[in-house]
SETI-730827 format. One record per residue: x, y, z of N, C-alpha, C in turn. Coordinates in steps of 0.1 Angstrom, whole numbers, padded with zeros to 4 digits, always signed. Example, Ala and Ser with C-alpha at 12.3 -4.5 7.8 and 13.67 -1.06 7.14 Angstrom:
+0132-0057+0078+0123-0045+0078+0132-0033+0078+0128-0022+0071+0137-0011+0071+0129+0000+0079
//
This chain:
-0030+0079+0172-0018+0072+0167-0020+0064+0154-0011+0064+0146-0010+0057+0133+0002+0049+0133+0003+0038+0127+0016+0030+0125+0016+0023+0112+0028+0022+0106+0030+0015+0094+0040+0005+0095+0038-0008+0092+0048-0018+0093+0050-0024+0079+0063-0023+0074+0066-0029+0062+0069-0044+0063+0063-0052+0055+0066-0067+0055+0075-0071+0044+0080-0061+0037+0088-0064+0025+0080-0063+0012+0086-0061+0000+0079-0059-0013+0069-0048-0011+0056-0050-0014+0046-0040-0013+0036-0042-0002+0039-0051+0007+0030-0055+0018+0032-0047+0030+0021-0042+0035+0022-0033+0047+0010-0037+0056+0012-0036+0070+0002-0036+0079+0001-0021+0084-0011-0016+0083-0013-0001+0088-0024-0001+0099-0021+0005+0109-0031+0008+0119-0034+0023+0119-0047+0026+0117-0052+0039+0117-0066+0040+0124-0067+0049+0133-0080+0051+0140-0086+0038+0146-0076+0030+0151-0079+0017+0158-0084+0006+0148-0083+0008+0135-0086-0001+0125-0073-0007+0119-0073-0020+0116-0061-0027+0111-0063-0030+0096-0053-0026+0089-0054-0027+0074-0042-0035+0069-0044-0045+0060-0033-0052+0054-0034-0050+0039-0023-0044+0034-0023-0039+0020-0014-0048+0012-0018-0053+0000-0011-0061-0009-0004-0073-0001-0012-0082+0004-0007-0091+0015+0000-0104+0010+0012-0101+0003+0021-0112+0001+0030-0113+0014+0024-0119+0024+0030-0118+0037+0042-0128+0039+0044-0137+0029+0055-0146+0029+0065-0143+0018+0065-0131+0014+0075-0127+0003+0089-0129+0008+0099-0130-0001+0113-0134+0003+0119-0124+0014+0114-0112+0015+0120-0103+0025+0113-0103+0038+0101-0109+0038+0092-0109+0050+0098-0117+0062+0095-0112+0074+0099-0119+0086+0090-0132+0088+0079-0132+0080+0069-0143+0082+0071-0153+0071+0074-0165+0074+0077-0175+0065+0064-0185+0063+0053-0182+0070+0041-0190+0068+0029-0180+0073+0018-0183+0067+0006-0176+0071+0003-0178+0086+0006-0190+0091+0004-0193+0105+0012-0184+0114+0024-0181+0110+0032-0172+0119+0027-0158+0119+0022-0154+0107+0016-0140+0106+0004-0139+0114-0005-0149+0114-0018-0149+0121-0015-0149+0136-0005-0156+0140-0001-0157+0154+0002-0143+0160+0008-0135+0151+0013-0121+0155+0003-0111+0154-0006-0112+0144-0018-0103+0142-0031-0110+0144-0037-0107+0156-0049-0115+0159-0062-0109+0152-0060-0097+0147-0072-0091+0140-0067-0083+0128-0074-0085+0117-0073-0076+0105-0087-0072+0101-0089-0059+0100-0103-0055+0097-0105-0053+0081-0095-0049+0074-0096-0048+0059-0083-0053+0052-0085-0060+0043-0075-0065+0033-0076-0058+0020-0066-0050+0016-0067-0042+0004-0057-0047-0006-0062-0049-0019-0053-0054-0029-0053-0044-0041-0042-0039-0045-0041-0029-0055-0043-0034-0070-0039-0046-0072-0041-0052-0086-0039-0067-0085-0041-0074-0096-0042-0089-0095-0029-0096-0097-0018-0090-0098-0005-0097-0100-0003-0105-0086+0004-0117-0088+0005-0126-0077+0013-0120-0065+0023-0111-0068+0031-0106-0057+0023-0095-0050+0010-0092-0053+0003-0082-0046-0010-0089-0040-0016-0098-0048-0027-0106-0043-0022-0114-0030-0010-0120-0032-0003-0127-0022-0013-0138-0016-0014-0138-0003-0022-0149+0004-0036-0143+0008-0041-0134+0000-0053-0127+0004-0065-0137+0005-0066-0147-0003-0077-0156-0002-0077-0164+0010-0065-0169+0014-0063-0177+0026-0065-0168+0038-0060-0156+0037-0062-0147+0049-0076-0143+0051-0084-0142+0040-0098-0139+0042-0105-0151+0049-0100-0163+0047-0106-0175+0053-0102-0175+0068-0090-0170+0071-0085-0170+0085-0091-0159+0093-0092-0147+0087-0098-0136+0094-0112-0135+0090-0121-0141+0098-0135-0143+0094-0143-0129+0094-0138-0120+0101-0145-0106+0101-0138-0096+0091-0127-0100+0085-0120-0091+0076-0128-0089+0063-0127-0077+0058-0134-0074+0045-0123-0072+0034-0126-0075+0022-0117-0073+0011-0120-0061+0003-0111-0052+0001-0113-0040-0007-0103-0040-0019-0110-0038-0031-0102-0038-0043-0111-0033-0054-0105-0031-0066-0113-0027-0078-0124-0038-0080-0135-0035-0085-0147-0043-0085-0145-0057-0089-0139-0059-0101-0137-0073-0106-0128-0081-0097-0118-0075-0092-0108-0082-0084-0114-0085-0070-0121-0076-0064-0127-0078-0051-0137-0089-0051-0146-0089-0062-0156-0100-0063-0150-0113-0065-0139-0113-0073-0132-0126-0076-0126-0132-0063-0118-0124-0056-0111-0128-0044-0121-0132-0033-0132-0125-0032-0142-0128-0022-0149-0141-0025-0152-0144-0038-0158-0156-0042-0150-0168-0040-0136-0166-0042-0127-0177-0041-0126-0181-0026-0128-0171-0017-0127-0173-0002-0140-0177+0004-0150-0177-0005-0164-0179+0000-0168-0168+0010-0165-0156+0006-0167-0145+0015-0173-0133+0008-0182-0136-0001-0188-0126-0010-0195-0115-0002-0200-0119+0010-0207-0109+0018-0197-0099+0025-0184-0103+0023-0173-0094+0029-0166-0086+0018-0171-0085+0006-0164-0078-0005-0168-0063-0004-0158-0055-0005-0161-0040-0006-0155-0036-0019-0162-0038-0031-0157-0034-0044-0158-0019-0046-0149-0014-0054-0149+0000-0056-0144+0003-0071-0141+0015-0074-0134+0019-0087-0126+0032-0084-0119+0035-0094-0110+0046-0094-0117+0060-0091-0114+0067-0080-0118+0080-0078-0131+0081-0069-0137+0070-0066-0149+0070-0059-0147+0068-0043-0149+0078-0035-0147+0077-0021-0155+0066-0015-0149+0057-0006-0157+0046+0000-0156+0049+0015-0167+0050+0021-0167+0053+0036-0166+0040+0043-0155+0037+0049-0154+0024+0056-0159+0025+0070-0158+0037+0077-0162+0039+0090-0165+0054+0091-0170+0058+0103-0172+0072+0106-0160+0080+0104-0148+0074+0106-0136+0082+0106-0126+0079+0095-0129+0069+0087-0119+0065+0076-0126+0063+0063-0120+0070+0053-0125+0069+0039-0114+0063+0031-0118+0054+0021-0108+0048+0012-0111+0054-0002-0100+0056-0009-0101+0061-0023-0091+0053-0032-0096+0047-0042-0086+0040-0052-0082+0051-0062-0069+0051-0064-0063+0061-0074-0058+0054-0086-0055+0061-0097-0050+0054-0109-0036+0049-0106-0031+0039-0113-0018+0035-0113-0014+0031-0128-0003+0034-0132+0002+0031-0146+0009+0018-0146+0001+0007-0148+0007-0007-0148-0003-0015-0155-0002-0028-0153-0011-0037-0160-0019-0046-0150-0030-0052-0154-0038-0060-0145-0048-0068-0154-0052-0080-0151-0061-0088-0159-0075-0086-0153-0077-0085-0140-0090-0083-0134-0091-0069-0129-0099-0061-0136-0101-0047-0133-0088-0039-0135-0088-0027-0132-0077-0017-0134-0067-0018-0123-0054-0016-0126-0044-0015-0115-0047-0002-0107-0044-0001-0095-0048+0011-0086-0037+0014-0076-0037+0025-0071-0032+0028-0058-0043+0030-0048-0040+0033-0036-0051+0035-0026-0047+0045-0016-0057+0053-0012-0055+0063-0002-0064+0059+0010-0059+0060+0022-0067+0059+0034-0067+0073+0041-0079+0078+0043-0081+0092+0048-0088+0091+0061-0082+0098+0071-0089+0101+0083-0089+0117+0084-0095+0122+0095-0097+0136+0096-0084+0144+0094-0073+0139+0100-0061+0147+0100-0048+0139+0095-0051+0128+0089-0040+0119+0085-0044+0112+0072-0034+0110+0063-0038+0103+0051-0025+0095+0046-0028+0083+0041-0017+0074+0037-0020+0070+0023-0010+0072+0014-0011+0069+0000-0001+0057-0004-0007+0045-0007+0000+0034-0012-0001+0035-0027+0010+0037-0034+0009+0039-0049+0006+0026-0057+0007+0015-0051+0006+0003-0058+0019+0002-0068+0017-0007-0078+0027-0008-0088+0024+0004-0098+0033+0013-0100+0030+0023-0110+0043+0030-0114+0042+0035-0126+0052+0045-0132+0048+0059-0127+0056+0068-0129+0053+0082-0126+0042+0087-0135+0033+0095-0129+0023+0101-0138+0019+0115-0132+0016+0125-0141+0015+0138-0137+0003+0141-0127-0007+0132-0128-0019+0134-0119-0016+0132-0104-0003+0128-0101+0000+0127-0087-0001+0141-0080+0001+0151-0089-0002+0165-0083-0016+0167-0079-0025+0161-0086-0039+0162-0083-0042+0154-0070-0035+0142-0068-0036+0135-0056-0032+0143-0044-0021+0150-0046-0016+0159-0036-0026+0170-0032-0032+0176-0042-0042+0187-0040-0054+0182-0033-0059+0171-0037-0072+0166-0031-0070+0159-0018-0060+0151-0016-0059+0142-0004-0047+0146+0005-0038+0154+0001-0027+0158+0009-0021+0147+0017-0015+0137+0011-0010+0125+0018+0000+0129+0028-0002+0125+0041+0008+0126+0051+0020+0117+0048+0017+0105+0044+0027+0094+0041+0024+0089+0027+0035+0088+0019+0034+0081+0007+0043+0069+0006+0037+0057+0003+0044+0045+0001+0047+0043-0013+0060+0045-0017+0063+0046-0032+0073+0035-0036+0070+0028-0048+0079+0019-0053+0091+0026-0059+0103+0019-0057+0116+0025-0062+0124+0015-0070+0120+0003-0072+0128-0008-0078+0130-0008-0092+0122+0001-0100+0124+0001-0114+0119-0011-0121+0121-0012-0134+0118-0023-0143+0103-0024-0145+0095-0027-0134+0081-0028-0135+0074-0016-0130+0081-0007-0122+0075+0004-0116+0085+0016-0117+0082+0027-0110+0091+0038-0109+0104+0033-0103+0115+0039-0108+0128+0038-0102+0130+0049-0092+0143+0051-0088+0145+0062-0077+0144+0075-0084+0149+0077-0096+0147+0091-0102+0133+0095-0103+0124+0085-0108+0110+0088-0109+0104+0090-0096+0108+0083-0086+0102+0084-0073+0105+0098-0067+0117+0103-0069+0120+0117-0064+0110+0127-0071+0108+0126-0084+0098+0135-0090+0084+0133-0084+0081+0120-0081+0067+0117-0075+0066+0125-0061+0077+0125-0053+0077+0132-0041+0075+0147-0043+0081+0152-0053+0080+0166-0057+0065+0169-0060+0058+0160-0067+0045+0162-0071+0035+0160-0059+0038+0150-0051+0028+0146-0040+0030+0154-0028+0042+0159-0025+0045+0168-0013+0041+0161+0000+0044+0149+0002+0041+0142+0015+0050+0146+0026+0046+0145+0038+0056+0147+0049+0066+0136+0051+0062+0124+0048+0070+0112+0049+0068+0103+0036+0079+0097+0033+0079+0086+0022+0085+0073+0028+0079+0062+0026+0084+0049+0028+0087+0042+0015+0099+0040+0011+0101+0033-0001+0097+0018+0000+0093+0012-0012+0088-0002-0012+0091-0008-0026+0087-0020-0028+0089-0027-0040+0103-0026-0046+0113-0030-0037+0127-0031-0042+0134-0042-0034+0144-0048-0040+0153-0058-0035+0146-0072-0032+0134-0073-0036+0127-0086-0035+0134-0097-0045+0137-0091-0057+0144-0099-0067+0155-0091-0072+0164-0097-0080+0176-0091-0085+0171-0080-0095+0160-0082-0103+0156-0073-0113+0152-0060-0107+0147-0059-0095+0143-0047-0088+0152-0043-0077+0165-0045-0078+0175-0041-0067+0176-0026-0068+0176-0020-0056+0178-0006-0055+0182-0002-0041+0189+0009-0040+0194+0014-0027+0186+0025-0023+0178+0023-0012+0169+0034-0008+0175+0046-0002+0188+0045+0002+0196+0057+0006+0198+0067-0005+0198+0061-0017+0200+0070-0029+0187+0079-0030+0176+0074-0027+0163+0082-0026+0165+0094-0017+0170+0091-0005+0172+0102+0005+0182+0112+0000+0192+0108-0006+0202+0117-0011+0197+0126-0023+0190+0119-0032+0185+0127-0043+0174+0136-0039+0165+0132-0030+0155+0141-0025+0161+0153-0019+0171+0151-0011+0178+0162-0003+0185+0172-0014+0191+0166-0024+0197+0174-0034+0187+0183-0042+0175+0178-0043+0164+0185-0050+0157+0195-0040+0162+0196-0028+0156+0206-0018+0143+0202-0012+0140+0189-0014+0126+0184-0008+0128+0182+0006+0118+0186+0014+0119+0185+0029+0111+0173+0034+0107+0164+0025+0100+0152+0029+0110+0143+0037+0106+0137+0048+0114+0127+0055+0113+0113+0049+0124+0108+0045+0125+0094+0039+0126+0084+0050+0117+0076+0052+0117+0065+0063+0121+0052+0057+0133+0048+0059+0137+0035+0053+0135+0024+0064+0125+0016+0061+0121+0005+0071+0127-0008+0067+0134-0014+0077+0138-0029+0074+0125-0037+0075+0124-0048+0067+0112-0056+0067+0109-0061+0081+0096-0059+0084+0091-0063+0098+0091-0052+0108+0097-0040+0104+0098-0029+0114+0087-0020+0112+0083-0013+0123+0072-0004+0124+0076+0011+0126+0069+0020+0120+0071+0034+0122+0058+0040+0127+0059+0047+0138+0046+0052+0145+0046+0067+0143+0034+0072+0140+0031+0087+0138+0021+0091+0148+0023+0104+0153+0014+0110+0161+0003+0117+0153-0009+0113+0155-0021+0118+0147-0028+0128+0156-0029+0141+0151-0035+0152+0158-0050+0150+0159
//
């Protein structure tokens, strides 16, 4: 079983092979059902890995405080960012720093790979992230514009699920996301990074319509913030 819960913006809780992942943990973003860290921690008693795609505040979120709360959680990010966040949380022994394209074995059954993202960042490079198990893979694109190497991500990692930004202005918009689906060929897409602010307003149903018009057979899963989608993993 695998499950993905969207918390709004780019924040997700992912359960895969009995491990709990928290990606881009702005858990109190304006769309989130959680208005405090305490309410989130009450609902999630365990987080194994906190993953941050780049150092902008709306993606770092509450990662430092959450590292302090979840004493067994490890922080995964590009080298400079992972080391910084871990040092701020006084958890340097729980840092899992990496870099673009280098597979990181988190357990016997799960590998993490940081991918390129076309964006900006002050500490290390911006990234996307892939979580790979034997028969299931999740690609969180991070903040990115469209780039042709998404076809290579498809070839190498065959994402079952792609979490794609659609809000425009700082990232891909809907038109670009449709092309990303064409390049990535995932079975499922969950749109993200939209409607948090007026500048990134978007209607995710347009993504479904345009993907269908393109003849793409990817299932677009539009999640309300706080809702979970469960997948059967073979």
